[in-house]
MMTF fields as JSON, N, C-alpha, C and O atoms, coordinates in Angstrom:
{
  "mmtfVersion": "1.0.0",
  "mmtfProducer": "UNKNOWN",
  "numBonds": 451,
  "numAtoms": 452,
  "numGroups": 113,
  "numChains": 1,
  "numModels": 1,
  "chainsPerModel": [1],
  "groupsPerChain": [113],
  "chainIdList": ["A"],
  "bondAtomList": [4, 2, 8, 6, 12, 10, 16, 14, 20, 18, 24, 22, 28, 26, 32, 30, 36, 34, 40, 38, 44, 42, 48, 46, 52, 50, 56, 54, 60, 58, 64, 62, 68, 66, 72, 70, 76, 74, 80, 78, 84, 82, 88, 86, 92, 90, 96, 94, 100, 98, 104, 102, 108, 106, 112, 110, 116, 114, 120, 118, 124, 122, 128, 126, 132, 130, 136, 134, 140, 138, 144, 142, 148, 146, 152, 150, 156, 154, 160, 158, 164, 162, 168, 166, 172, 170, 176, 174, 180, 178, 184, 182, 188, 186, 192, 190, 196, 194, 200, 198, 204, 202, 208, 206, 212, 210, 216, 214, 220, 218, 224, 222, 228, 226, 232, 230, 236, 234, 240, 238, 244, 242, 248, 246, 252, 250, 256, 254, 260, 258, 264, 262, 268, 266, 272, 270, 276, 274, 280, 278, 284, 282, 288, 286, 292, 290, 296, 294, 300, 298, 304, 302, 308, 306, 312, 310, 316, 314, 320, 318, 324, 322, 328, 326, 332, 330, 336, 334, 340, 338, 344, 342, 348, 346, 352, 350, 356, 354, 360, 358, 364, 362, 368, 366, 372, 370, 376, 374, 380, 378, 384, 382, 388, 386, 392, 390, 396, 394, 400, 398, 404, 402, 408, 406, 412, 410, 416, 414, 420, 418, 424, 422, 428, 426, 432, 430, 436, 434, 440, 438, 444, 442, 448, 446],
  "bondOrderList": [1, 1, 1, 1, 1, 1, 1, 1, 1, 1, 1, 1, 1, 1, 1, 1, 1, 1, 1, 1, 1, 1, 1, 1, 1, 1, 1, 1, 1, 1, 1, 1, 1, 1, 1, 1, 1, 1, 1, 1, 1, 1, 1, 1, 1, 1, 1, 1, 1, 1, 1, 1, 1, 1, 1, 1, 1, 1, 1, 1, 1, 1, 1, 1, 1, 1, 1, 1, 1, 1, 1, 1, 1, 1, 1, 1, 1, 1, 1, 1, 1, 1, 1, 1, 1, 1, 1, 1, 1, 1, 1, 1, 1, 1, 1, 1, 1, 1, 1, 1, 1, 1, 1, 1, 1, 1, 1, 1, 1, 1, 1, 1],
  "groupList": [{"groupName": "MET", "atomNameList": ["N", "CA", "C", "O"], "elementList": ["N", "C", "C", "O"], "formalChargeList": [0, 0, 0, 0], "bondAtomList": [1, 0, 2, 1, 3, 2], "bondOrderList": [1, 1, 2], "singleLetterCode": "M", "chemCompType": "L-PEPTIDE LINKING"}, {"groupName": "ALA", "atomNameList": ["N", "CA", "C", "O"], "elementList": ["N", "C", "C", "O"], "formalChargeList": [0, 0, 0, 0], "bondAtomList": [1, 0, 2, 1, 3, 2], "bondOrderList": [1, 1, 2], "singleLetterCode": "A", "chemCompType": "L-PEPTIDE LINKING"}, {"groupName": "ASN", "atomNameList": ["N", "CA", "C", "O"], "elementList": ["N", "C", "C", "O"], "formalChargeList": [0, 0, 0, 0], "bondAtomList": [1, 0, 2, 1, 3, 2], "bondOrderList": [1, 1, 2], "singleLetterCode": "N", "chemCompType": "L-PEPTIDE LINKING"}, {"groupName": "ASP", "atomNameList": ["N", "CA", "C", "O"], "elementList": ["N", "C", "C", "O"], "formalChargeList": [0, 0, 0, 0], "bondAtomList": [1, 0, 2, 1, 3, 2], "bondOrderList": [1, 1, 2], "singleLetterCode": "D", "chemCompType": "L-PEPTIDE LINKING"}, {"groupName": "LEU", "atomNameList": ["N", "CA", "C", "O"], "elementList": ["N", "C", "C", "O"], "formalChargeList": [0, 0, 0, 0], "bondAtomList": [1, 0, 2, 1, 3, 2], "bondOrderList": [1, 1, 2], "singleLetterCode": "L", "chemCompType": "L-PEPTIDE LINKING"}, {"groupName": "PRO", "atomNameList": ["N", "CA", "C", "O"], "elementList": ["N", "C", "C", "O"], "formalChargeList": [0, 0, 0, 0], "bondAtomList": [1, 0, 2, 1, 3, 2], "bondOrderList": [1, 1, 2], "singleLetterCode": "P", "chemCompType": "L-PEPTIDE LINKING"}, {"groupName": "GLN", "atomNameList": ["N", "CA", "C", "O"], "elementList": ["N", "C", "C", "O"], "formalChargeList": [0, 0, 0, 0], "bondAtomList": [1, 0, 2, 1, 3, 2], "bondOrderList": [1, 1, 2], "singleLetterCode": "Q", "chemCompType": "L-PEPTIDE LINKING"}, {"groupName": "GLU", "atomNameList": ["N", "CA", "C", "O"], "elementList": ["N", "C", "C", "O"], "formalChargeList": [0, 0, 0, 0], "bondAtomList": [1, 0, 2, 1, 3, 2], "bondOrderList": [1, 1, 2], "singleLetterCode": "E", "chemCompType": "L-PEPTIDE LINKING"}, {"groupName": "THR", "atomNameList": ["N", "CA", "C", "O"], "elementList": ["N", "C", "C", "O"], "formalChargeList": [0, 0, 0, 0], "bondAtomList": [1, 0, 2, 1, 3, 2], "bondOrderList": [1, 1, 2], "singleLetterCode": "T", "chemCompType": "L-PEPTIDE LINKING"}, {"groupName": "VAL", "atomNameList": ["N", "CA", "C", "O"], "elementList": ["N", "C", "C", "O"], "formalChargeList": [0, 0, 0, 0], "bondAtomList": [1, 0, 2, 1, 3, 2], "bondOrderList": [1, 1, 2], "singleLetterCode": "V", "chemCompType": "L-PEPTIDE LINKING"}, {"groupName": "PHE", "atomNameList": ["N", "CA", "C", "O"], "elementList": ["N", "C", "C", "O"], "formalChargeList": [0, 0, 0, 0], "bondAtomList": [1, 0, 2, 1, 3, 2], "bondOrderList": [1, 1, 2], "singleLetterCode": "F", "chemCompType": "L-PEPTIDE LINKING"}, {"groupName": "SER", "atomNameList": ["N", "CA", "C", "O"], "elementList": ["N", "C", "C", "O"], "formalChargeList": [0, 0, 0, 0], "bondAtomList": [1, 0, 2, 1, 3, 2], "bondOrderList": [1, 1, 2], "singleLetterCode": "S", "chemCompType": "L-PEPTIDE LINKING"}, {"groupName": "GLY", "atomNameList": ["N", "CA", "C", "O"], "elementList": ["N", "C", "C", "O"], "formalChargeList": [0, 0, 0, 0], "bondAtomList": [1, 0, 2, 1, 3, 2], "bondOrderList": [1, 1, 2], "singleLetterCode": "G", "chemCompType": "PEPTIDE LINKING"}, {"groupName": "LYS", "atomNameList": ["N", "CA", "C", "O"], "elementList": ["N", "C", "C", "O"], "formalChargeList": [0, 0, 0, 0], "bondAtomList": [1, 0, 2, 1, 3, 2], "bondOrderList": [1, 1, 2], "singleLetterCode": "K", "chemCompType": "L-PEPTIDE LINKING"}, {"groupName": "ARG", "atomNameList": ["N", "CA", "C", "O"], "elementList": ["N", "C", "C", "O"], "formalChargeList": [0, 0, 0, 0], "bondAtomList": [1, 0, 2, 1, 3, 2], "bondOrderList": [1, 1, 2], "singleLetterCode": "R", "chemCompType": "L-PEPTIDE LINKING"}, {"groupName": "ILE", "atomNameList": ["N", "CA", "C", "O"], "elementList": ["N", "C", "C", "O"], "formalChargeList": [0, 0, 0, 0], "bondAtomList": [1, 0, 2, 1, 3, 2], "bondOrderList": [1, 1, 2], "singleLetterCode": "I", "chemCompType": "L-PEPTIDE LINKING"}, {"groupName": "HIS", "atomNameList": ["N", "CA", "C", "O"], "elementList": ["N", "C", "C", "O"], "formalChargeList": [0, 0, 0, 0], "bondAtomList": [1, 0, 2, 1, 3, 2], "bondOrderList": [1, 1, 2], "singleLetterCode": "H", "chemCompType": "L-PEPTIDE LINKING"}],
  "groupTypeList": [0, 1, 2, 3, 1, 3, 4, 5, 4, 5, 6, 4, 3, 7, 8, 3, 9, 1, 10, 11, 1, 12, 11, 8, 4, 3, 1, 5, 9, 8, 5, 13, 11, 1, 1, 3, 4, 7, 6, 9, 10, 3, 9, 5, 9, 8, 9, 11, 1, 9, 4, 12, 2, 1, 14, 0, 5, 9, 12, 3, 4, 4, 14, 4, 1, 5, 12, 1, 9, 4, 7, 4, 3, 14, 13, 9, 12, 7, 1, 15, 3, 15, 10, 9, 2, 2, 14, 4, 9, 1, 14, 12, 7, 9, 9, 4, 9, 3, 6, 14, 4, 12, 9, 8, 0, 8, 7, 15, 15, 13, 16, 3, 11],
  "groupIdList": [1, 2, 3, 4, 5, 6, 7, 8, 9, 10, 11, 12, 13, 14, 15, 16, 17, 18, 19, 20, 21, 22, 23, 24, 25, 26, 27, 28, 29, 30, 31, 32, 33, 34, 35, 36, 37, 38, 39, 40, 41, 42, 43, 44, 45, 46, 47, 48, 49, 50, 51, 52, 53, 54, 55, 56, 57, 58, 59, 60, 61, 62, 63, 64, 65, 66, 67, 68, 69, 70, 71, 72, 73, 74, 75, 76, 77, 78, 79, 80, 81, 82, 83, 84, 85, 86, 87, 88, 89, 90, 91, 92, 93, 94, 95, 96, 97, 98, 99, 100, 101, 102, 103, 104, 105, 106, 107, 108, 109, 110, 111, 112, 113],
  "secStructList": [7, 7, 7, 4, 4, 4, 1, 7, 7, 7, 7, 7, 7, 4, 4, 4, 7, 7, 7, 7, 6, 6, 7, 7, 6, 6, 7, 7, 7, 7, 7, 7, 7, 1, 4, 4, 4, 4, 4, 4, 6, 6, 7, 7, 7, 7, 3, 3, 3, 3, 7, 7, 7, 7, 7, 7, 7, 2, 2, 2, 2, 2, 6, 7, 7, 6, 6, 7, 7, 7, 7, 7, 1, 1, 7, 6, 6, 7, 7, 3, 3, 3, 3, 3, 6, 6, 3, 3, 3, 3, 3, 3, 3, 3, 3, 3, 3, 6, 6, 3, 3, 3, 3, 3, 3, 3, 3, 3, 7, 7, 7, 7, 7],
  "xCoordList": [-12.647, -12.483, -11.128, -10.301, -10.628, -9.304, -8.614, -9.218, -7.344, -6.58, -6.413, -6.533, -6.125, -5.961, -4.692, -4.679, -3.678, -2.342, -2.718, -1.877, -3.714, -3.877, -4.651, -4.754, -5.253, -5.872, -4.962, -4.191, -5.029, -4.153, -4.555, -5.731, -3.472, -3.664, -3.704, -3.02, -4.482, -4.668, -3.295, -2.769, -2.826, -1.955, -2.482, -3.161, -2.201, -2.877, -1.755, -0.599, -2.191, -1.527, -2.246, -3.421, -1.609, -2.294, -3.569, -4.322, -3.824, -5.111, -6.203, -7.383, -5.848, -6.897, -7.356, -8.268, -7.001, -7.407, -7.887, -7.17, -9.176, -9.886, -10.13, -10.623, -9.863, -10.14, -11.314, -11.434, -12.132, -13.282, -12.876, -11.752, -13.664, -13.324, -12.818, -13.422, -11.674, -10.979, -10.272, -9.635, -10.395, -9.523, -8.081, -7.8, -7.267, -5.663, -5.234, -5.952, -4.067, -3.383, -2.954, -2.935, -2.621, -2.099, -3.289, -3.083, -4.539, -5.648, -5.242, -4.379, -5.843, -5.63, -6.435, -7.6, -5.599, -6.142, -7.004, -6.533, -8.206, -9.12, -8.821, -8.867, -8.518, -8.124, -9.033, -10.24, -8.523, -9.328, -9.487, -8.642, -10.489, -10.796, -11.126, -11.232, -11.277, -11.662, -12.998, -13.223, -13.794, -15.29, -15.044, -15.675, -14.05, -13.785, -13.522, -13.74, -13.06, -12.74, -13.784, -13.567, -14.983, -16.241, -16.392, -16.593, -16.295, -16.685, -15.653, -15.984, -14.44, -13.524, -13.583, -12.904, -14.308, -14.442, -14.59, -13.952, -15.575, -15.938, -14.98, -15.221, -13.89, -13.123, -12.122, -11.335, -12.265, -11.456, -9.998, -9.627, -9.164, -7.604, -7.051, -7.736, -5.951, -5.356, -4.146, -3.241, -4.244, -3.328, -2.55, -3.103, -1.158, -0.396, 0.652, 1.205, 0.907, 2.028, 3.009, 2.689, 4.085, 5.045, 6.138, 6.918, 6.094, 6.953, 8.44, 9.36, 8.611, 10.086, 9.964, 8.853, 10.995, 11.175, 12.146, 12.995, 11.978, 12.791, 12.838, 11.859, 14.057, 14.274, 14.631, 15.386, 14.022, 14.299, 14.025, 13.299, 14.585, 14.263, 12.686, 11.985, 12.301, 10.794, 10.69, 9.767, 11.622, 11.746, 11.529, 10.717, 12.3, 12.2, 10.69, 10.062, 10.235, 9.009, 7.903, 6.984, 8.0, 6.985, 7.072, 6.087, 8.136, 8.387, 7.99, 8.11, 7.544, 7.049, 5.671, 4.822, 5.54, 4.521, 3.96, 4.613, 2.829, 2.296, 3.165, 3.529, 3.454, 4.353, 6.03, 6.918, 6.153, 7.428, 7.933, 7.085, 9.181, 9.645, 10.368, 11.274, 9.964, 10.532, 11.361, 10.799, 12.722, 13.485, 13.389, 13.649, 13.011, 12.894, 14.175, 15.134, 14.099, 15.29, 15.306, 16.114, 14.311, 14.272, 14.376, 14.2, 14.733, 15.001, 13.784, 13.001, 13.57, 12.489, 12.652, 13.749, 11.495, 11.49, 11.796, 11.572, 12.307, 12.505, 11.271, 10.434, 11.107, 9.94, 9.655, 10.472, 8.247, 7.603, 7.259, 7.089, 7.137, 6.697, 5.195, 4.66, 4.42, 3.036, 2.837, 3.274, 2.213, 1.967, 0.492, -0.327, 0.119, -1.253, -1.219, -0.637, -1.875, -1.89, -0.536, -0.186, 0.247, 1.66, 2.754, 3.821, 2.206, 3.083, 3.383, 2.478, 4.674, 5.124, 4.604, 4.958, 3.903, 3.237, 3.736, 3.889, 3.96, 4.446, 5.32, 5.401, 5.882, 6.459, 5.824, 5.162, 5.985, 5.288, 5.804, 6.843, 5.029, 5.488, 4.091, 2.972, 4.426, 3.397, 2.82, 3.608, 1.533, 1.097, -0.027, -0.542, -0.287, -1.408, -2.582, -2.425, -3.733, -4.816, -6.024, -6.496, -6.393, -7.534, -7.288, -8.17, -6.151, -5.951, -5.661, -5.461, -5.626, -5.424, -4.307, -4.056, -3.67, -2.463, -2.785, -3.733, -2.224, -2.454, -0.977, 0.13, -1.194, -0.052, -0.237, -1.306, 0.838, 0.844, 1.819, 2.951, 1.301, 2.103, 3.021, 2.546, 4.337, 5.265, 5.992, 6.604, 5.885, 6.488, 5.663, 5.399, 5.302, 4.746, 5.904, 6.756, 5.763, 6.767, 6.06, 4.912, 6.823, 6.38, 7.115, 8.345, 6.442, 7.069, 6.92, 5.905, 7.952, 7.889, 7.436, 8.072, 6.29, 5.494, 6.308, 5.893],
  "yCoordList": [-13.506, -12.411, -11.958, -12.87, -10.656, -10.259, -10.152, -9.835, -10.404, -10.206, -8.725, -7.879, -8.444, -7.088, -6.568, -5.459, -7.377, -7.144, -6.894, -6.268, -7.272, -6.931, -5.754, -5.484, -4.95, -3.768, -2.548, -2.265, -1.821, -0.748, 0.353, 0.583, 1.002, 1.956, 3.3, 3.417, 4.314, 5.633, 6.442, 6.201, 7.362, 8.236, 9.57, 10.284, 9.943, 10.97, 12.136, 11.835, 13.422, 14.57, 15.397, 15.127, 16.49, 17.162, 17.818, 18.236, 17.916, 18.59, 17.51, 17.851, 16.301, 15.212, 15.13, 14.314, 15.723, 15.474, 16.798, 17.793, 16.853, 18.026, 18.074, 17.061, 19.148, 19.048, 20.093, 21.107, 19.738, 20.557, 21.904, 22.031, 22.852, 24.321, 24.225, 23.564, 24.896, 25.106, 23.892, 23.887, 22.902, 21.711, 21.699, 21.968, 21.338, 21.238, 19.97, 19.302, 19.634, 18.517, 18.782, 17.897, 20.054, 20.321, 20.871, 21.807, 20.302, 20.655, 20.604, 19.798, 21.484, 21.4, 20.254, 19.934, 19.721, 18.426, 18.947, 19.787, 18.541, 18.863, 18.122, 16.894, 18.893, 18.213, 17.035, 17.099, 16.059, 14.925, 14.982, 15.607, 14.401, 14.447, 12.885, 12.012, 12.621, 11.394, 10.943, 9.752, 11.823, 11.597, 10.783, 9.746, 11.276, 10.532, 9.064, 8.33, 8.638, 7.179, 6.282, 5.169, 6.967, 6.356, 4.845, 3.967, 4.562, 3.428, 2.267, 1.097, 2.567, 1.492, 1.472, 0.682, 2.255, 2.235, 0.894, 0.505, 0.13, -1.259, -2.306, -3.461, -2.042, -3.188, -3.571, -2.766, -4.702, -5.402, -5.405, -5.73, -5.052, -5.161, -5.755, -5.704, -6.252, -6.916, -6.041, -5.775, -5.574, -4.634, -5.386, -6.02, -5.331, -6.015, -5.072, -4.195, -5.246, -4.203, -5.356, -6.147, -5.284, -6.241, -5.684, -4.773, -6.294, -5.795, -6.164, -5.371, -7.413, -7.794, -9.26, -9.695, -9.946, -11.222, -12.121, -11.61, -13.387, -14.268, -15.615, -16.113, -16.15, -17.556, -18.518, -18.236, -19.733, -20.713, -22.161, -22.259, -23.171, -24.543, -24.842, -24.126, -25.711, -26.072, -26.688, -26.363, -27.477, -28.105, -27.197, -27.446, -26.062, -24.967, -24.326, -24.118, -24.077, -23.543, -24.472, -23.987, -25.798, -26.565, -26.586, -26.97, -26.218, -26.362, -24.949, -24.81, -23.971, -22.729, -23.0, -23.701, -22.272, -22.424, -20.972, -19.97, -20.937, -19.72, -18.887, -19.473, -17.718, -17.059, -17.06, -16.375, -17.943, -18.013, -16.404, -15.635, -16.064, -14.88, -15.251, -16.084, -14.623, -14.874, -13.433, -12.355, -13.659, -12.454, -12.066, -12.892, -10.792, -10.314, -9.653, -9.387, -9.419, -8.789, -7.133, -6.498, -6.541, -5.143, -4.914, -5.762, -3.46, -2.982, -2.271, -1.885, -2.061, -1.385, 0.004, 0.563, 0.586, 1.942, 2.063, 3.117, 0.973, 1.019, 0.878, 0.021, 1.728, 1.715, 0.222, -0.69, 0.203, -1.159, -0.927, 0.23, -1.965, -2.002, -2.176, -3.043, -1.386, -1.461, -1.881, -1.139, -3.008, -3.59, -3.575, -3.822, -3.282, -3.388, -4.364, -4.07, -5.583, -6.598, -7.052, -7.289, -7.188, -7.576, -6.823, -7.259, -5.46, -4.45, -3.482, -3.045, -3.113, -2.216, -0.795, -0.247, -0.209, 1.3, 2.282, 3.455, 1.957, 2.899, 2.204, 0.989, 3.114, 2.69, 3.441, 4.447, 3.01, 3.591, 3.123, 2.472, 3.488, 3.11, 2.622, 3.113, 1.651, 1.128, 2.148, 2.859, 2.224, 3.222, 2.304, 1.286, 2.746, 2.305, 3.27, 4.378, 2.904, 3.677, 2.895, 1.823, 3.487, 2.819, 1.286, 0.44, 1.024, -0.277, -1.215, -2.404, -0.838, -1.59, -1.029, 0.173, -1.982, -1.548, -0.927, -1.397, -0.062, 0.633, 1.072, 0.938, 1.524, 1.952, 3.254, 3.55, 4.24, 5.474, 5.421, 4.943, 5.926, 6.023, 7.124, 8.197, 7.017, 8.223, 8.375, 9.403, 7.4, 7.646, 6.755, 5.569, 7.474, 6.856, 6.552, 7.369, 5.146, 4.598, 4.868, 4.502, 5.505, 5.743, 4.845, 4.878, 4.017, 3.189, 3.798, 4.415, 3.621, 4.111, 2.888, 1.834, 3.058, 2.053, 1.798, 1.006],
  "zCoordList": [-43.856, -42.82, -42.873, -42.857, -42.94, -43.011, -41.765, -40.741, -41.783, -40.45, -40.18, -41.066, -38.892, -38.501, -39.245, -39.778, -39.257, -39.906, -41.567, -42.212, -42.137, -43.458, -43.762, -44.959, -42.875, -42.896, -43.031, -42.114, -44.142, -44.192, -43.085, -42.801, -42.494, -41.478, -42.255, -43.271, -41.811, -42.36, -41.859, -40.772, -42.731, -42.387, -41.839, -42.577, -40.567, -40.041, -39.724, -39.427, -39.813, -39.33, -38.408, -38.16, -37.81, -36.84, -37.173, -36.293, -38.432, -39.052, -38.809, -38.72, -38.708, -38.706, -37.261, -37.131, -36.161, -34.956, -34.403, -34.506, -33.768, -33.395, -32.009, -31.513, -31.193, -29.803, -29.598, -30.286, -28.609, -28.37, -27.822, -27.335, -27.866, -27.536, -26.153, -25.309, -25.883, -24.471, -23.978, -22.925, -24.737, -24.045, -24.701, -25.868, -23.71, -24.059, -23.509, -22.765, -23.869, -23.345, -21.855, -21.0, -21.643, -20.249, -19.391, -18.619, -19.51, -18.595, -17.254, -16.909, -16.348, -14.945, -14.246, -14.48, -13.369, -12.731, -11.655, -10.888, -11.519, -10.211, -8.895, -8.834, -7.856, -6.622, -6.264, -6.499, -5.751, -5.198, -3.807, -3.165, -3.186, -1.788, -1.371, -2.233, 0.047, 0.524, -0.084, -0.299, -0.329, -0.985, -2.209, -2.409, -3.114, -4.335, -4.259, -5.222, -3.135, -2.922, -2.234, -1.755, -2.266, -1.441, -1.915, -1.076, -3.243, -3.725, -3.293, -3.485, -2.726, -2.128, -0.475, 0.182, 0.002, 1.484, 2.082, 3.061, 1.356, 1.915, 1.508, 1.858, 0.79, 0.273, 1.543, 2.041, 1.9, 3.099, 2.758, 1.631, 3.7, 3.52, 4.865, 5.886, 4.85, 5.963, 6.301, 5.509, 7.719, 8.265, 9.244, 10.143, 9.084, 10.078, 10.764, 10.101, 12.028, 12.547, 13.175, 14.063, 12.612, 12.933, 13.99, 13.715, 15.124, 16.202, 15.897, 16.1, 15.398, 15.133, 14.548, 14.245, 14.406, 13.918, 14.802, 15.533, 14.694, 15.338, 14.588, 14.032, 14.626, 13.921, 14.992, 15.923, 14.812, 15.726, 15.064, 14.074, 15.607, 15.144, 15.335, 16.051, 14.79, 14.791, 16.426, 17.173, 16.767, 18.044, 19.155, 20.046, 19.115, 20.091, 19.999, 21.037, 18.942, 18.75, 19.346, 20.006, 19.109, 19.821, 21.288, 21.918, 21.904, 23.286, 23.964, 25.181, 23.191, 23.855, 24.388, 23.84, 25.674, 26.595, 26.837, 26.545, 27.336, 27.644, 28.727, 29.747, 28.55, 29.503, 29.023, 29.53, 28.009, 27.369, 26.82, 26.367, 26.902, 26.363, 25.077, 25.088, 23.951, 22.686, 22.273, 22.075, 22.199, 21.873, 20.355, 19.48, 20.077, 18.779, 18.278, 19.002, 16.999, 16.574, 16.546, 15.868, 17.37, 17.437, 18.944, 19.818, 19.124, 20.505, 20.865, 19.998, 22.244, 22.811, 22.237, 22.229, 21.731, 21.365, 19.832, 19.237, 19.214, 17.822, 16.945, 17.228, 15.823, 15.034, 14.621, 14.495, 14.435, 13.985, 12.563, 12.179, 11.716, 10.449, 10.321, 11.013, 9.448, 9.268, 7.815, 6.936, 7.496, 6.346, 6.033, 6.918, 4.756, 4.33, 3.161, 2.117, 3.349, 2.245, 1.973, 0.817, 2.962, 2.851, 2.135, 1.702, 2.1, 1.462, 2.537, 3.248, 2.69, 3.65, 3.421, 2.377, 4.164, 3.911, 4.944, 4.603, 5.988, 7.057, 8.304, 8.483, 9.034, 10.107, 11.244, 10.99, 12.517, 13.562, 14.979, 15.088, 16.058, 17.286, 18.15, 18.006, 18.975, 19.858, 20.927, 21.551, 21.133, 21.976, 22.907, 22.443, 24.102, 24.97, 25.02, 25.534, 24.518, 24.545, 25.416, 25.036, 26.464, 27.078, 27.468, 27.316, 27.93, 28.247, 27.011, 27.259, 25.87, 24.626, 23.8, 23.708, 23.219, 22.321, 21.06, 20.429, 20.647, 19.381, 18.624, 19.146, 17.521, 16.66, 16.198, 15.665, 16.355, 15.858, 14.59, 14.662, 13.492, 12.244, 12.426, 12.798, 12.208, 12.354, 10.877, 10.587, 10.088, 8.735, 7.718, 7.914, 6.629, 5.536, 4.433, 4.085, 3.924, 3.054, 1.689, 1.441, 0.887, -0.539, -1.483, -1.483, -2.315, -3.351, -4.681, -5.003, -5.465, -6.733, -7.514, -7.48, -8.24, -9.029, -10.312, -11.159]
}
């Protein structure tokens, strides 16, 4: 059995490549909609809204009791971070809706891949 490295490669030029009628390399892209993502609608993700962070020794952490106040590194009214699967995707603010806490996204974070 011959190695792939032992097989000669053909020498091609532009006349060896044929495109079907009307096709070009700069073909228009069809717009996508939410329906195109239907197959991923049931994929579970973890969403976290981080209000802030705090550092403390383990001993202090173990002494915390119900009603204890934990000072965070953010100020009231400052944007919170919204993570999806531990990746920062947005910033937002805490809102109260029907006696429940929620988050309104105010900024989408774009990552260059």
